[in-house]
C-alpha positions as CSV (number, residue, x, y, z in Angstrom):
1,Q,-101.8,-87.4,-34.3
2,V,-100.8,-87.4,-37.7
3,L,-100.7,-90.3,-40.0
4,L,-98.4,-90.0,-43.1
5,V,-98.2,-93.1,-45.3
6,E,-95.7,-93.8,-48.0
7,S,-95.9,-95.3,-51.3
8,G,-93.9,-96.0,-54.7
9,G,-90.8,-97.8,-53.2
10,G,-89.6,-100.8,-55.0
11,L,-86.7,-102.3,-57.1
12,V,-85.3,-100.6,-60.3
13,Q,-82.2,-101.0,-62.2
14,A,-79.4,-98.3,-61.9
15,G,-80.1,-95.2,-64.1
16,G,-84.1,-95.5,-63.5
17,S,-86.4,-93.6,-62.0
18,L,-89.0,-93.9,-59.2
19,R,-91.6,-91.4,-57.4
20,L,-92.6,-91.7,-53.8
21,S,-95.5,-90.3,-52.4
22,C,-96.5,-89.3,-49.0
23,V,-100.2,-89.0,-48.0
24,A,-100.9,-87.2,-44.7
25,S,-104.0,-87.6,-42.8
26,R,-104.7,-83.9,-42.3
27,T,-103.7,-80.7,-43.9
28,I,-99.7,-80.4,-44.9
29,F,-100.2,-76.5,-45.2
30,R,-99.8,-75.9,-41.6
31,F,-96.5,-77.7,-41.0
32,N,-93.7,-76.1,-40.8
33,A,-92.1,-78.2,-43.6
34,M,-92.1,-81.5,-45.1
35,G,-89.3,-83.7,-46.2
36,W,-88.0,-87.0,-47.1
37,Y,-85.3,-88.8,-45.3
38,R,-83.4,-92.4,-46.0
39,Q,-81.5,-95.0,-44.0
40,A,-79.6,-97.6,-45.4
41,P,-78.6,-100.9,-43.4
42,G,-75.7,-99.7,-41.0
43,K,-76.2,-96.0,-41.7
44,Q,-77.8,-93.2,-39.9
45,R,-80.8,-91.6,-41.2
46,E,-80.0,-88.8,-43.2
47,R,-82.2,-85.9,-44.6
48,V,-82.5,-86.3,-48.8
49,A,-85.1,-83.4,-49.5
50,R,-86.9,-80.8,-47.8
51,I,-89.9,-78.5,-48.5
52,T,-91.0,-75.7,-46.7
53,S,-94.7,-74.3,-46.7
54,G,-93.5,-71.3,-48.4
55,G,-92.4,-74.0,-51.4
56,N,-88.4,-73.6,-50.7
57,T,-86.5,-76.7,-51.3
58,G,-83.3,-78.2,-50.0
59,Y,-81.6,-81.3,-50.9
60,A,-78.5,-83.3,-49.8
61,D,-75.4,-82.9,-52.3
62,S,-75.6,-86.6,-52.9
63,V,-78.9,-86.2,-54.8
64,K,-79.0,-82.7,-56.3
65,G,-80.1,-82.5,-59.7
66,R,-81.4,-86.1,-59.6
67,F,-84.1,-85.6,-57.0
68,T,-87.1,-83.1,-56.9
69,I,-89.3,-82.9,-53.9
70,S,-92.7,-81.3,-54.3
71,R,-96.2,-80.8,-52.6
72,D,-99.6,-80.9,-53.5
73,N,-101.9,-79.3,-50.5
74,A,-104.9,-80.0,-51.7
75,K,-104.2,-83.6,-51.6
76,N,-102.2,-83.6,-48.3
77,T,-99.6,-85.0,-50.3
78,V,-95.8,-84.5,-50.8
79,Y,-93.5,-86.2,-53.6
80,L,-90.2,-87.3,-54.2
81,Q,-88.9,-87.9,-57.9
82,M,-86.1,-89.6,-58.2
83,N,-84.0,-89.9,-61.6
84,S,-80.9,-91.2,-62.6
85,L,-80.9,-93.7,-59.4
86,K,-77.7,-95.0,-58.3
87,P,-77.1,-98.3,-56.1
88,E,-76.1,-96.0,-53.6
89,D,-79.8,-94.8,-53.3
90,T,-80.9,-98.1,-51.9
91,A,-82.6,-97.3,-48.5
92,V,-85.6,-97.6,-46.5
93,Y,-87.2,-94.0,-47.3
94,Y,-89.1,-92.0,-44.8
95,C,-91.6,-89.4,-44.9
96,N,-91.4,-86.4,-42.4
97,A,-93.3,-83.6,-41.3
98,D,-92.0,-80.9,-39.0
99,A,-94.7,-79.4,-36.7
100,V,-92.2,-76.8,-35.1
101,G,-91.1,-78.7,-32.2
102,F,-92.4,-81.9,-33.3
103,D,-91.9,-84.6,-36.0
104,Y,-93.9,-86.9,-37.4
105,W,-92.8,-89.8,-39.4
106,G,-94.1,-92.6,-41.9
107,Q,-93.6,-96.3,-41.8
108,G,-91.1,-96.3,-44.7
109,T,-91.0,-97.7,-48.4
110,Q,-88.0,-99.5,-49.4
111,V,-85.9,-98.3,-52.5
112,T,-83.4,-101.0,-54.0
113,V,-81.6,-99.9,-57.1
114,S,-79.8,-103.1,-58.7
115,S,-76.6,-102.4,-60.5
């Protein structure tokens, strides 16, 4: 069992920045990848960013150039730096751990971007 705890969400004006953190209850180095997903009201959950155990990253087209995912294996933590936020970024953001055949999820943190 792995516990993922997100933090760092909140209310921010358009153009502002937030940094989300996800702390895992055990080492993240063994996971195939860590990722951030988001779900807006009435929409499906979508992947925002992903970082593999080797450090390779990938982003949704809608956030490329604005969001940066990173990991600190020593702290069992994954971050999502979000810059130039837009109202359409408003959603609940979830941390994900890909354990090769099984996914772990955090409880989510709300991000609200006002226009």
